N, C-alpha and C positions, 0 to 999 in steps of 0.2 A: 449431543453435548451442548448444553446451554444452561441458562440460569435455572437454579433449582437443584443442581447436582450436589452442591455442598451441603444442603440441608439434610441429607440422608446419611450423615456420619453416625455410625453405631459401633458399639464395641470399642476395643482399643484400651490402652492403659489410661489411668486417670490423667496423667500428664498430657497425653494426646487429646483427650476430650476437653481439656481446658484451653487448648490453643484455638485461636481465631482462624477461620478459613476465608481466604480472599481469592476471587476469580476475576481475571482481567478479560477485556473484550477480545483478546487473541486466544483465549481458552486456557492460558497458563494459570496454575493454581499455586498459592502460597499458604503455608500454615505456620503460625508462630504467635508470639505474644506482641500485641501492639504496644510500642514503647513511646511513640510520639505521633501527634497529628498537627497539621497546620491547614491553611486554606487550600493548598494544592496537592498535598500528599499525606499518605499514612506510612509510617515507618514501623517495621516489625523486626523482631529478633526471632529467627527461625529455630534457634537452640538456646534454651535457658542456661546451658553450660557455657555458652559463648555469647553473653548478652551484648558485647560491643560489636559483634558481627551482625550488622543490620542491613536491611534492604528497604529502600523507599519506593513506594508504589504511587503513581500519579492517580489522584482521585477521579479524574475524567476518564480513566481507562478501566475503573472498577465496575463490574456488572453485578457482583454479588458479594456480600459479606455475611458470614455466619459466626456469631460470637460463641 
């Protein structure tokens, strides 16, 4: 399990394929729509049905991003 895993997303619904994939250095993965970026973090909404329910991920812990 390391960088490169997220780039092999195939199949799925159109909504799933439009989500961004982010993997952190601890191996955790997040999928969602990027809703904000700043110098230190990226914020994603994991569900478009709940756009106000977001999570901020520190940029210095991100090892891979797949749009």
